[in-house]
N, C-alpha and C positions, 0 to 999 in steps of 0.2 A: 242395424239402424232401420229405422221406418222412412219409406220414400212414398211419393204418389207415382204409380207406374199406369200409365194411361188412364189416369182418373181414379185409379183404386189404390187403396192402402196395400203397402207390400213391404215385407221384411226381406232385407238383404245383408249378407256379409260382405259384398262386393265394394271395393274402395274406389273404382273408377267405371266409366261407362263402358269401356270395352270388355272388361271382367264380367259386368252385368249381362251384356248382350251374350256372350259367350256361355254363361251360365244359365241362362234361359233357353239355350238351344238355338238361337237364331243364326243364319249364316251372316257373317259381317258385311259382305258385299250385296246382300239382297235387302236390307232394311235401311230406312232413314231414321235418324235420331235427333232429339232435341232435349235440352236439360234447362229448366226455369224459362221456357219459351224460346230459347235461342237454338237454332240448327247446329248441330255438332257433326262435321264431316268425319267419314270414316277414319281418315288419317289422324284426327285429333282425339278421338275417344280415349285412348289409353292415357292421355294428358289431361282427361276432363274427370276431375274427382267429383264424388257423390257425397252430398252432405245430408245431414238429417233434415227430413222434411222436403227434400228437393223434389221437382216435379219432372218426370222422365216420361218422354214420349218414344215409344219404339214402334214404327209403322212399316208394313209390308205391304207392296203393291197388290191390288186384288186383280184377278183374272176374271174375264167374262164381258158380259155387255148387256 
């Protein structure tokens, strides 16, 4: 399915947010996530389905100053 990932079009076969985070190689406890503008806690990602055209944000903290 096609989703928007961090503002860019992205094809994925993953059906839920936890699977997408893992497939992209992110450490689950090191990123913040949102779907369609709503924050999704790490513990809720596996129960958060993805759908055609949804907007997913995966944000990692930046180091430095």
